[in-house]
Every structure is written in C-alpha cells, then in structure tokens.
C-alpha positions in Angstrom: -25.8 -13.1 -34.1 -22.2 -13.4 -33.1 -20.3 -16.1 -35.1 -17.6 -18.4 -33.8 -14.1 -17.4 -34.8 -12.3 -20.7 -35.7 -8.6 -20.9 -36.2 -8.2 -23.6 -38.8 -4.9 -25.6 -39.3 -4.5 -28.2 -41.9 -2.3 -31.3 -41.4 -0.8 -32.4 -44.7 -0.2 -36.0 -45.0 0.3 -38.5 -47.8 -0.1 -37.2 -51.4 -1.0 -33.6 -50.2 2.2 -33.4 -48.2 4.1 -34.8 -51.2 2.6 -32.1 -53.4 4.0 -29.2 -51.3 7.3 -31.0 -50.9 7.4 -31.0 -54.7 6.7 -27.3 -55.0 2.9 -27.4 -55.8 0.9 -24.8 -54.2 -2.6 -25.1 -55.7 -4.1 -27.0 -52.7 -2.6 -24.5 -50.3 -4.3 -21.8 -52.2 -7.7 -23.6 -51.9 -7.0 -24.0 -48.1 -6.3 -20.3 -47.8 -9.5 -19.4 -49.6 -11.3 -21.7 -47.1 -9.9 -19.8 -44.2 -7.0 -22.0 -43.1 -4.2 -19.9 -41.5 -1.9 -22.7 -40.5 -0.5 -25.7 -42.4 1.4 -28.6 -40.8 3.9 -30.4 -43.0 3.9 -34.1 -41.9 6.7 -35.5 -44.0 7.1 -38.9 -42.5 6.5 -42.5 -43.4 3.9 -42.8 -40.5 1.8 -40.2 -42.4 2.2 -42.0 -45.8 4.8 -39.7 -47.2 7.1 -41.9 -49.5 9.9 -39.6 -50.6 13.3 -41.0 -50.1 15.3 -37.8 -50.6 13.7 -35.2 -48.3 16.7 -32.8 -48.7 15.9 -32.4 -52.4 12.4 -31.2 -51.4 13.7 -28.2 -49.4 13.9 -25.6 -52.2 10.5 -26.5 -53.6 8.9 -26.4 -50.2 10.7 -23.2 -49.3 9.3 -21.7 -52.6 5.8 -22.7 -51.6 6.2 -21.2 -48.1 7.5 -17.9 -49.4 4.7 -17.7 -51.9 2.2 -18.2 -49.1 3.0 -15.4 -46.6 -0.3 -15.4 -44.9 -0.1 -19.0 -43.9 1.9 -20.2 -40.9 3.9 -23.2 -42.0 4.5 -25.8 -39.1 7.5 -28.0 -39.8 7.5 -31.3 -37.8 10.9 -31.6 -36.2 12.1 -35.2 -35.6 14.9 -37.4 -36.8 13.1 -38.5 -40.0 12.4 -34.9 -41.1 15.8 -33.7 -40.2 16.9 -33.1 -43.8 14.0 -30.6 -44.1 13.9 -28.8 -40.8 17.7 -28.5 -40.4 18.0 -26.8 -43.9 15.0 -24.6 -43.3 16.3 -23.4 -39.9 19.5 -22.4 -41.5 17.5 -20.2 -43.8 14.9 -19.1 -41.2 15.7 -15.4 -41.7 13.9 -15.7 -45.1 10.9 -17.6 -43.7 9.1 -15.4 -41.2 6.0 -17.5 -41.5 7.6 -20.8 -40.3 7.2 -22.6 -37.0 8.7 -25.7 -35.5 6.8 -28.5 -34.0 8.9 -30.8 -31.7 7.4 -34.2 -32.5 9.5 -37.3 -31.8 6.3 -39.2 -31.6 5.6 -38.7 -35.3 1.9 -39.1 -34.7 2.0 -42.4 -33.0 0.9 -41.2 -29.6 4.2 -41.8 -27.8 4.2 -39.5 -24.7 6.7 -36.7 -25.1 9.6 -37.2 -22.5 11.7 -34.1 -23.1 11.0 -30.4 -24.0 13.8 -28.9 -26.1 14.4 -25.2 -25.8 12.9 -23.5 -28.9 15.0 -21.8 -31.5 15.4 -18.0 -31.2 12.5 -16.1 -32.8 10.8 -19.1 -34.3 7.4 -20.1 -32.8 7.4 -23.6 -31.3 4.9 -26.3 -30.5 5.3 -29.7 -28.8 3.5 -32.9 -29.6 3.6 -36.5 -28.5 1.0 -38.5 -26.6 -0.6 -35.5 -25.0 -4.2 -36.0 -24.0 -6.8 -35.6 -21.3 -5.0 -38.0 -19.0 -1.7 -36.1 -19.0 -2.3 -32.6 -20.3 -1.9 -31.0 -17.0 1.5 -32.7 -16.2 2.7 -31.9 -19.8 1.7 -28.3 -19.6 3.4 -27.9 -16.1 6.6 -29.3 -17.5 6.4 -27.2 -20.8 6.0 -24.0 -18.6 9.5 -24.7 -17.2 11.1 -24.6 -20.7 13.6 -21.8 -20.9 13.4 -19.1 -23.6 10.0 -19.8 -24.8 8.9 -17.4 -27.6 6.9 -14.3 -26.6 3.9 -15.7 -28.4 4.1 -18.8 -26.2 4.2 -22.4 -27.3 1.4 -24.5 -28.4 0.7 -28.2 -28.0 -0.5 -30.7 -30.7 -2.8 -33.6 -30.0 -4.1 -36.1 -32.5 -4.4 -39.8 -31.5 -5.5 -39.0 -28.0 -8.5 -37.0 -29.3 -9.8 -39.8 -31.5 -12.5 -42.3 -30.7 -14.5 -45.0 -32.5 -18.2 -44.4 -33.3 -20.2 -46.8 -35.5 -16.8 -48.6 -36.4 -15.4 -45.3 -37.8 -12.4 -43.3 -36.5 -13.7 -39.9 -35.4 -12.6 -36.8 -33.5 -13.9 -36.9 -30.0 -15.4 -33.5 -28.8 -15.7 -35.0 -25.3 -12.0 -35.7 -25.1 -11.2 -32.2 -26.5 -13.6 -30.7 -23.9 -11.7 -32.6 -21.2 -8.5 -31.0 -22.2 -10.0 -27.5 -22.3 -11.2 -28.1 -18.6 -7.7 -29.2 -17.5 -6.2 -26.1 -19.2 -8.7 -23.7 -17.5 -7.9 -25.4 -14.2 -4.1 -24.7 -14.8 -4.9 -21.0 -15.8 -7.0 -20.5 -12.8 -4.1 -21.8 -10.6 -1.8 -19.4 -12.3 0.4 -22.0 -13.9 -0.2 -20.6 -17.4 -1.7 -17.8 -19.0 -4.4 -18.1 -21.8 -4.5 -15.7 -24.8 
C-alpha cells in the first residue's frame, strides 16, 4: 500500500526553545530521528521563553543550526526576536538551512497587515491571524509581494486552526481542510501555483 508522505515541522516553545538558544541539540537530534525536517524557533515571551539577553543566544543557536544541516531552521522575525534574526541574517552566508518567518503577531492570531519583501536567497514565510475566513485574501496579497524566493513563500497558521473538544484545546482538521479547499480554489483560478 502507498503511505502518506508527511512533511513534519516542530515548533519549539518554552524550555525546548530555551534549550536550543543555549546550544543544546539533543532534542533536535531526536526530532530528526522521528522524521522532522523543519524546526521553528519561537523565542518570545508569548511562547513562554524567558531569556532576557537574546543576543547572547545567537552563537549557541548558530552552532546548533550548523550542526543540523538536514534541518531547515525557521527563525521568527518580529521586534521581540530582533536580537536573534538581525545577527543571523548578517551571517546568513554561513547558514544555508535558515528561513525567516515574518510574524509580528507572535502567535496571538493578529491578522497580518503588511507583507515585507523577503531577504535575498533566504526562504520566507508569513504568519499572523491567517485562517479559513481570510486565507484567500491573504494569499492574493502575498502573491503581489516582489522578489519572492524561487521556492515560493509559505504561510503559517496556529490559533485559527485550533478548536475546543471535551474542554481541551485541539487541532481542527475541519478548519485545516477548509483552508485547503480555499487554496485549491485559488490555484484553479490561476492566482497561485501549487508544488
């Protein structure tokens, strides 16, 4: 039988994020063994990361990134994480496995209002309040961004794909499927191209 080919991405928050910011790679090695190919570093207070001097974390994080060449490292770009992304971007020629996620929402579900032009030769994603109710509008605007990388941008959704079931916070397959239907509609209309 034919299996499903999943592309797994880990979102590091709280203590797991703090571990990589401090240069620890053991958990990343475990993730790689489980098939994860992408790791997003969510180094914000909203994600329970309590490190005051993020700039001091750049070299330890850079070391973990370089020691994990088969992992794509997604660095959240917002004002709070500026000490990290600004320094890593200045050294991006050494980090071919780094991507940037434009995320001023910081995981709070605030709708993205601007789409910055990506940095040259660095894959880029966009986040912020994207969900079934606005994904078409967001993607239409995103397709207008100049100098998108050849690989194309991606979008990141979190809070809009969550629901409550039996008093528990759960991922909503129904909402995810709604997003897929909207994306297929835009592809059929020629607004975007699917991989």
